[in-house]
LOTOR-7744 format. One record per residue: y, x, z negated of N, C-alpha, C in turn; residue in one letter. Coordinates in steps of 0.05 Angstrom, whole numbers, plus 32768, in hexadecimal, padded with zeros to 4 digits. Layout:
nc2,nc1,nc3,cac2,cac1,cac3,cc2,cc1,cc3,guro
Y,X,Z,Y,X,Z,Y,X,Z,A
...
END
This chain:
nc2,nc1,nc3,cac2,cac1,cac3,cc2,cc1,cc3,guro
7C17,7C8C,7F34,7C31,7C8C,7F26,7C3A,7CAD,7F25,M
7C24,7CBE,7F20,7C28,7CD7,7F21,7C37,7CE4,7F38,K
7C2F,7CDF,7F4E,7C38,7CE3,7F69,7C57,7CD8,7F6A,K
7C5D,7CC1,7F61,7C75,7CBB,7F61,7C8C,7CCC,7F4E,I
7C81,7CCD,7F38,7C91,7CE2,7F27,7C95,7CFE,7F33,T
7C82,7D05,7F41,7C84,7D21,7F4D,7C97,7D21,7F61,S
7C96,7D0A,7F71,7CAC,7D08,7F88,7CC8,7D05,7F80,S
7CC8,7CF5,7F6A,7CE4,7CF3,7F5D,7CF0,7D0B,7F52,L
7CDF,7D1C,7F47,7CE8,7D35,7F3D,7CEF,7D4A,7F56,K
7CE0,7D4A,7F6B,7CE6,7D5B,7F83,7D02,7D52,7F8D,I
7D08,7D33,7F8F,7D1F,7D2A,7F9C,7D36,7D33,7F8C,I
7D34,7D32,7F6F,7D45,7D39,7F5D,7D4C,7D59,7F62,A
7D3D,7D6A,7F63,7D3E,7D88,7F67,7D4D,7D89,7F82,I
7D46,7D7C,7F97,7D54,7D82,7FAF,7D72,7D76,7FAE,I
7D76,7D5F,7FA0,7D8E,7D54,7F9F,7DA2,7D66,7F8D,T
7D95,7D72,7F76,7DA8,7D86,7F68,7DAC,7DA0,7F7C,L
7D9B,7DA7,7F88,7D9E,7DC0,7F97,7DB4,7DBC,7FAE,G
7DB2,7DA5,7FBA,7DC9,7D9E,7FCF,7DE3,7D9A,7FC7,L
7DE5,7D90,7FAB,7E02,7D8D,7F97,7E0B,7DA8,7F97,M
7DFB,7DBB,7F8D,7E04,7DD6,7F85,7E0E,7DE2,7F9F,F
7DFF,7DE0,7FB3,7E05,7DEC,7FCB,7E1C,7DE0,7FD7,F
7E22,7DC7,7FD8,7E39,7DBC,7FE2,7E58,7DC2,7FCF,S
7E4F,7DC9,7FB5,7E68,7DD3,7FA4,7E6F,7DEF,7FAB,C
7E61,7DFC,7FBA,7E70,7E18,7FC1,7E88,7E18,7FD1,N
7E9E,7E25,7FC5,7EB5,7E22,7FD1,7EB7,7E31,7FEA,P
7EAA,7E42,7FF0,7EAC,7E53,8009,7EA4,7E39,801C,V
7E93,7E2B,8019,7E85,7E13,802C,7EA1,7DFB,8032,E
7EB1,7DFC,8023,7EC6,7DE8,8024,7ED4,7DEB,803B,N
7EDC,7E04,8045,7EEE,7E06,805A,7EDF,7E04,8079,D
7EC8,7E0D,8076,7EBE,7E11,8093,7EA4,7E09,8096,S
7E9A,7E06,80AC,7E7C,7DF8,80AC,7E6D,7E12,80BA,K
7E7B,7E2B,80BE,7E70,7E42,80C9,7E61,7E4E,80B8,S
7E46,7E5C,80BF,7E37,7E6A,80AF,7E42,7E87,80A8,A
7E5D,7E8F,80B7,7E63,7EAA,80B0,7E80,7EA9,80A2,S
7E81,7EC1,8096,7E99,7EC4,808C,7EAB,7EDD,8094,L
7EC3,7EDD,8094,7ED8,7EF0,809F,7EE3,7EFD,8083,L
7EDE,7F15,8083,7EE7,7F26,8066,7EFF,7F3A,8070,I
7F16,7F3C,8061,7F28,7F4B,8067,7F22,7F63,8055,I
7F1D,7F7C,805E,7F12,7F94,804F,7F2A,7FA1,8044,E
7F44,7FA1,8054,7F59,7FB0,804F,7F6E,7FA9,8064,N
7F87,7FA9,8056,7FA5,7FA8,8061,7FB2,7FBB,805E,I
7FBB,7FCC,8070,7FCB,7FE5,806D,7FE5,7FE6,807B,V
7FF9,7FEC,806B,8016,7FED,8079,801D,8008,807B,G
8038,800E,8080,8044,802B,807C,805C,8025,806D,K
8062,8040,8061,8072,8042,804E,808C,804E,8062,D
80A2,804E,8053,80BD,8057,805F,80BB,8076,806B,N
80A4,8081,806B,80A2,809B,8075,8090,809B,808A,Q
8084,8082,808E,8072,8082,80A2,8051,8085,809A,G
804C,808B,8081,8031,8090,8073,8023,8075,806C,N
8008,8073,806C,7FFA,805B,8068,8002,8052,804D,D
8000,8038,8041,800C,8030,802C,8002,8011,8026,S
7FFB,800A,800F,7FF8,7FF0,8005,8010,7FDC,8008,T
8024,7FE9,800C,803F,7FDC,800D,804D,7FE0,8025,V
8055,7FC9,8035,8065,7FCF,804F,8084,7FD0,8049,V
808B,7FEA,8050,80A7,7FF0,804B,80B4,7FEA,8069,Y
80C5,7FD1,806A,80CF,7FC7,8082,80EE,7FCF,8082,S
80F3,7FDB,8094,810E,7FE8,8097,8122,7FD6,80AD,D
8133,7FC4,80A0,8140,7FB1,80B0,814D,7FBF,80C8,V
815A,7FD5,80C5,8166,7FE2,80DB,815C,8000,80DB,L
814F,800B,80F4,814D,8028,80F3,815A,8032,8109,R
816F,8040,8107,8180,804B,8119,818F,8038,812B,N
8195,8020,811C,81A7,8009,8127,8199,7FF3,8134,G
8177,7FF5,8136,8169,7FE7,8141,8156,7FDA,812F,I
814D,7FBF,8133,8139,7FB1,8126,811E,7FB5,8132,A
810F,7FC2,8128,80F0,7FC2,8130,80DD,7FB0,8123,Y
80C9,7FA7,812F,80B1,7F99,8124,80A2,7FAD,8111,S
8094,7F9F,80FE,8084,7FB2,80EC,806B,7FA7,80EB,D
8050,7FB8,80ED,8037,7FB3,80ED,8029,7FBD,80D5,F
8012,7FB0,80D1,7FFD,7FB5,80BC,7FE3,7FBD,80D0,V
7FD3,7FCA,80C3,7FB4,7FCB,80D1,7FA2,7FBB,80BA,T
7F98,7FAD,80CA,7F85,7F9A,80B4,7F67,7FA2,80C2,I
7F55,7FA5,80AD,7F37,7FA7,80B0,7F2A,7F8F,80AC,T
7F1B,7F84,80BC,7F08,7F6E,80BA,7EEC,7F71,80BF,L
7EDC,7F60,80B0,7EC1,7F65,80B2,7EB6,7F48,80B3,R
7EA1,7F41,80BF,7E97,7F2A,80BD,7E7A,7F2B,80B1,A
7E6E,7F14,80A7,7E59,7F14,8097,7E4C,7EF5,8093,A
7E36,7EF3,8091,7E29,7ED8,8091,7E2A,7ECD,8073,T
7E2F,7EB4,806E,7E2F,7EAA,8055,7E18,7EAC,8046,K
7DFE,7EA9,8057,7DE4,7EAF,8049,7DDE,7ECA,8050,D
7DDA,7EDC,803C,7DD6,7EFB,8042,7DB9,7F01,804E,P
7DA8,7EEB,8051,7D8C,7EEE,805E,7D87,7ED6,806A,N
7D93,7ED4,8083,7D8E,7EB9,808F,7D70,7EB8,8099,P
7D66,7EA3,8094,7D49,7EA1,809E,7D42,7EA5,80B8,V
7D54,7E9D,80CA,7D52,7EA0,80E9,7D5D,7EB8,80ED,M
7D68,7ECB,80E0,7D73,7EE3,80E7,7D94,7EE1,80EE,G
7DA3,7EF3,80FB,7DBB,7EFA,80FD,7DBA,7EF8,811A,V
7DD0,7EE3,8124,7DD0,7EE2,8148,7DED,7EE7,814A,S
7DF0,7EE8,8168,7E0D,7EF1,816F,7E22,7ED4,8165,Q
7E12,7EBF,8162,7E20,7EA7,8164,7E30,7EAB,8144,Y
7E2A,7EBD,8133,7E35,7EBE,8116,7E4F,7ED4,8118,S
7E53,7EE0,812F,7E6B,7EEE,8135,7E80,7EE1,8137,D
7E9B,7EEC,812F,7EB3,7EDC,8127,7EC6,7EE4,813E,I
7ED1,7ED3,814D,7EEA,7ED4,815D,7F03,7ECD,814D,M
7F16,7EE4,8146,7F2B,7EDC,813B,7F3F,7ED8,8153,V
7F4F,7EC3,8151,7F5E,7EB8,8167,7F7C,7EB9,8162,T
7F85,7EB4,8149,7F9E,7EB7,8143,7FA6,7EBC,8124,N
7FC1,7EBE,811E,7FC2,7EC5,8102,7FE0,7EB3,80FA,Y
7FE7,7EB1,80E3,8002,7EAA,80DA,800D,7EBA,80C2,T
8023,7EC3,80C1,8030,7ED5,80AD,8042,7EC4,809F,V
8040,7EBE,8084,8054,7EB2,8075,805E,7EC3,8060,T
8077,7EBD,8055,8080,7ECF,803E,8088,7EC0,8027,Y
8087,7ECE,800E,8091,7EBC,7FF6,809A,7ED3,7FE3,T
80B1,7ED2,7FD5,80BC,7EE4,7FC6,80B0,7EE6,7FA8,R
80B1,7EF9,7F97,80A2,7EFA,7F82,80AB,7EE4,7F6B,S
80C2,7ED8,7F6E,80CA,7EC5,7F5E,80BF,7EAA,7F69,D
80B2,7EA9,7F7E,80A9,7E91,7F89,80B8,7E81,7F9E,G
80CF,7E8D,7FA5,80E2,7E81,7FBA,80D5,7E85,7FD3,A
80DA,7E6F,7FE3,80C7,7E6F,8001,80DD,7E65,8014,T
80F6,7E60,800D,8108,7E54,8022,810B,7E6A,8038,G
8100,7E60,8053,8101,7E6F,806A,811E,7E70,8075,E
8127,7E87,8079,8144,7E90,8089,8158,7E91,8070,G
8151,7E89,8056,8162,7E8E,8040,8152,7EA1,802B,T
813F,7E9B,8027,812E,7EAE,8011,811E,7EC0,8018,D
810E,7EBB,802F,80FD,7EC7,803D,80FE,7EC8,805D,V
80F0,7ED8,8069,80F3,7ED6,8086,80E1,7EBC,808E,P
80E6,7EB3,80AA,80D6,7E9E,80B3,80B9,7EA6,80B6,Y
80A6,7E94,80B2,808E,7E9D,80BC,8088,7E9A,80D9,H
8075,7EA5,80E1,806C,7EA9,80FD,804D,7EA9,8103,F
8045,7EA3,811B,802C,7EA5,8124,8024,7EBA,8139,E
8012,7EC7,8138,800B,7EDB,814D,7FEF,7ED3,815A,G
7FE7,7EDF,8173,7FCF,7ED8,8180,7FBF,7EF0,8181,Y
7FA5,7EEF,8181,7F8F,7F02,817E,7F78,7EFD,818F,L
7F6B,7F0E,8196,7F4F,7F07,81A5,7F3C,7F1E,819E,S
7F35,7F1E,8183,7F27,7F34,8177,7F0B,7F2A,816B,T
7EF2,7F34,8177,7ED9,7F30,816F,7ED3,7F3F,8157,L
7ECA,7F33,8142,7EC3,7F3F,812A,7EA3,7F38,8129,V
7E92,7F4C,812E,7E77,7F4A,812B,7E69,7F4D,810F,R
7E58,7F3A,810B,7E4B,7F3C,80F0,7E3E,7F56,80EC,V
7E48,7F65,80D4,7E3C,7F7C,80CB,7E48,7F97,80D2,G
7E63,7F8E,80E2,7E72,7FA4,80E8,7E8F,7F9E,80E3,S
7EA0,7FB5,80E0,7EBD,7FB1,80DC,7ECD,7FB3,80F2,S
7EE5,7FA8,80F6,7EF9,7FAC,8108,7F13,7FB1,80FF,V
7F26,7FC7,8109,7F3D,7FC8,80FD,7F51,7FC2,8110,S
7F66,7FB2,810D,7F77,7FAA,8125,7F95,7FAE,8117,I
7FA7,7FB1,812A,7FC3,7FAE,8121,7FCD,7F94,8123,P
7FDF,7F89,810F,7FE6,7F70,810E,8005,7F72,8107,L
8019,7F64,8118,8034,7F5F,810E,8036,7F54,80F5,M
8044,7F64,80E1,804C,7F56,80C8,8067,7F4C,80C6,I
8079,7F5A,80D1,8098,7F51,80D4,809F,7F50,80F2,V
80AB,7F3C,80FD,80B6,7F3C,8114,80D2,7F4B,8114,R
80DA,7F58,812D,80F2,7F64,812E,8107,7F4E,812C,D
8103,7F36,8136,8118,7F22,8135,811F,7F1D,811E,I
810B,7F1E,8109,8112,7F10,80E8,8127,7F25,80DD,A
8123,7F3F,80E9,813E,7F50,80DF,8158,7F4A,80EA,K
815C,7F37,80FA,8177,7F33,8105,817F,7F19,80F8,T
816E,7F0D,80E6,8174,7EEF,80DA,8172,7EF5,80BC,Q
8182,7EDC,80AE,8180,7EDE,8096,8167,7EDB,8086,P
815C,7EE1,8071,8169,7EF7,805F,816A,7F12,8067,P
815A,7F1A,8078,8158,7F37,807B,8172,7F42,808D,L
817E,7F38,809C,819B,7F42,80A8,81AD,7F48,8091,S
81AB,7F3A,807B,81BE,7F40,8066,81B9,7F5C,8057,G
81A3,7F63,805B,819B,7F7F,8050,81A7,7F96,805C,L
81AE,7F94,8076,81B9,7FA8,8089,81D0,7FBA,807A,A
81D5,7FCF,8078,81EC,7FDC,806B,81EF,7FDA,804F,G
81D9,7FD0,8041,81D6,7FCD,8022,81C0,7FDF,8015,T
81C2,7FE1,7FFC,81AB,7FED,7FEE,8199,7FDB,7FE3,N
819E,7FBF,7FE3,818C,7FAB,7FDF,816E,7FAB,7FEA,N
815F,7F9F,7FDB,813F,7F9D,7FE1,8134,7F82,7FDE,I
812A,7F7B,7FF2,811D,7F5F,7FED,80FE,7F64,7FF4,L
80F2,7F5F,7FDD,80D3,7F5F,7FDA,80C6,7F46,7FE0,E
80B4,7F41,7FF0,80A4,7F2D,7FFA,8087,7F30,7FF8,C
8076,7F1B,7FF1,805D,7F1C,7FF6,8053,7F0E,8016,K
804C,7F1B,8025,8043,7F10,8040,8024,7F06,8040,A
8021,7EEF,8045,8005,7EE4,8049,7FFE,7EE7,8062,T
7FE7,7EF0,806A,7FDE,7EEE,8085,7FC5,7EDE,8086,I
7FC7,7EC9,8094,7FB0,7EB5,809A,7FA3,7EB7,80B5,E
7F89,7EC4,80B5,7F7E,7EC6,80CB,7F6A,7EAF,80D7,L
7F6C,7EA6,80EE,7F60,7E8C,80F7,7F4B,7E96,810E,I
7F38,7E8C,8110,7F21,7E8F,8122,7F0C,7E7E,8122,G
7EF5,7E85,812E,7EDE,7E74,812E,7EC6,7E87,8138,H
7EB0,7E80,8129,7E96,7E8E,8131,7E8E,7E86,814E,D
7E79,7E93,815B,7E77,7E8E,8175,7E67,7E75,817B,L
7E61,7E5F,8166,7E59,7E48,8167,7E74,7E35,816B,R
7E8B,7E41,8167,7EA4,7E30,8167,7EA7,7E25,814F,N
7E9D,7E31,8135,7EA7,7E20,811B,7EBB,7E32,8112,R
7ED0,7E27,8107,7EE8,7E33,80FE,7EE4,7E43,80E4,K
7EF3,7E5A,80E8,7EF0,7E70,80D1,7F0B,7E7A,80CC,V
7F13,7E78,80B2,7F30,7E83,80A8,7F2C,7E95,8094,T
7F3E,7EA9,808D,7F41,7EB9,8076,7F5F,7EBC,806F,Q
7F66,7EC4,8056,7F82,7ECA,804F,7F84,7EE6,8044,K
7F96,7EF1,8046,7F97,7F11,803D,7FB9,7F14,8033,G
7FBE,7F25,8021,7FD8,7F28,801D,7FE1,7F3F,8019,E
7FF7,7F4C,8020,8009,7F68,801F,8025,7F62,8012,I
802D,7F75,8006,8049,7F76,7FFA,805A,7F84,800F,T
8073,7F76,8013,8086,7F84,802A,809C,7F89,801B,V
80A8,7FA0,801C,80C2,7FA7,8012,80D6,7FA7,8029,R
80EA,7F96,8027,8101,7F9B,803E,8117,7FA6,8035,F
8123,7FB7,8043,813F,7FC2,803C,8148,7FD6,8053,A
815E,7FDE,8052,816F,7FEF,8069,816A,800A,805E,D
8150,8015,8064,814B,802F,805A,815D,8045,806A,F
815F,805D,805D,8176,8071,806A,8166,807C,8082,Q
8173,807B,8094,816A,808B,80AC,816B,80A7,80AE,D
8158,80B2,80BB,8154,80CD,80BB,8166,80DA,80D1,E
END
């Protein structure tokens, strides 16, 4: 009888442990043992200096140019001290990204309130324990020729949006890995030098 009671206690402890482990929100999105971490997103102000806000000039000397940010990524394992150690299969390959916009008032109407979302493609390997900085397009030049951005040309109006960047990739075991980051974008027809 004592053996049965001890066995039931062990089963109960294991079951509770599994329940707590399965409730981890990080585990809900991916079966990968790796995490993609966004360390930093840096844009440019209207003087060309590094900034936490992207200043997007809709027309510079009459031409619409794309805007870029530099994003710094790091890969880590969910288990900080894996029993079998870290292997190259824990490294992450980032393959594509999407950029979507929302206004501070919550408006999300593409082509009326905010620019259209878009997708870009990458082939960037992020090794566990190291960081990689890569340029990403945050505003396409064509978006500046379409509403609502085209309506800013020749005015003093400013449109401020939040750009959400979703990075999509997989570890080298081919298990999906995603991560999101955000940066403010201030659209205007800034004065040309």
